[in-house]
N, C-alpha and C positions, 0 to 999 in steps of 0.2 A: 852685531849687537843692535844696530839701528833697525834691521829687518825684524828682529824679535820684538822690539818695543812697538814698531809700527804694526806688526801683526796682532799684538795684544790689544792695541787701541782699536784696530779694525774689528776684532772679535767682540770687544766690549760694546762698540757702536752697533754691531749686528744684534747683540743681545737686547740692547735698549730699543732698537727698531722693531724687533720681534715682540717685545713686551708691549710696545705701543699698538701694534696690530692686534694683539691678543686683548688688550684693554679696550680697544674700540669695539671689539666683538662682545665683550663681557659686561661692560658698564650698562646701567639701567636706563639712562636717558641721554638726550642730546648734549646737555651741558657737561656731564661727566665724561662723555666720549670726546668732546672737544678738548677738555682739560687734559685728559689722559694722552690723547694723541699729540697734543702740542708739547707738553713737557718732555715726554719720552722721545719724540722724534727730534726735538731740538738738541737734546743731549746726545742722542745716537748719531745724528748727523755731524755734530761737532767732533765727537770721538773718531768718527770715520775720517773726517778731514784732517784731524791731527795725525792719525795713523798714516794717511797718504803723505803728509808732510815729512814724516820720518822715512817713508819708503822712497819718496822722490823729492829730495831737498831743493831742487831747482824750482819746484812749484810752490814753495813755502809762502811767498808773498801773495800769490793769487789765492791760495787756500785761506790765508788770514783774512783777505777781503771777503771770501765766501762765508767764513765763520761770522764775521761782523754782519753781513747781510742776513744770514739765518737768524742770528740773535735779535736783529731788528724787526724782521718781517713776521716770523712765526708767532710771537706773542700778540702783535698788533692784529694780524689776520684772525687769530682765534678769538680775540676780544670782539672784533667786528662781527664775527659769526655768532657769538653768544648774545651780543646785544640785539642783532637782527632776529635771532630765534626768539628771544624774550619779547621783542616788540610785536611780532606776528602771533604771539600767543602759544608757542609750543610749551606744553606743560612739563613740569619737573616730575620726577618719580616721587612716590609717597615717602621714600626714605630721605628725601631732601628736607633738611630741617629749617633752613634759613634762606629767605629770598630778599636780598638787599635792594634789588632793583624795584621790587613791588612797593617797598616803602618810599623810595625816592620818586617813583611815579605818582604815588599818592600825594607827596608834598608838592609836586609840580602842578597837579590838578587842583590844588587848593583843599584837598580833603584833610580832615584832622586826624592826627595820630593819637593813640592813647596817651594821656598825660600832657597833651598840648591843647591849647585853645585855638580854635579857628577864628581869625580876626574878622 
């Protein structure tokens, strides 16, 4: 039974990792690619590690440490990549509706926003 459950987790993880690769190819701009790649690869990697824990119970503690590491580093690294991309001026696709960083950059530079008075 553990082999079947482990194999199903491995299959689910492989599907998510495949969808991450497909999303990176299909998304229109850098920011969407970063988001797609990060969310799907994080979940896919975690599912694969859970599947390995079912298949090799002696590795469970090490795999839990790896899951924690993946959950900690993937979102942080994608956030750093997105901030760096925005800072060097990589443009969004026309379909992007909202840019929160542009508004905060305007605040930091002392520019006024609509509805606010510049002191």
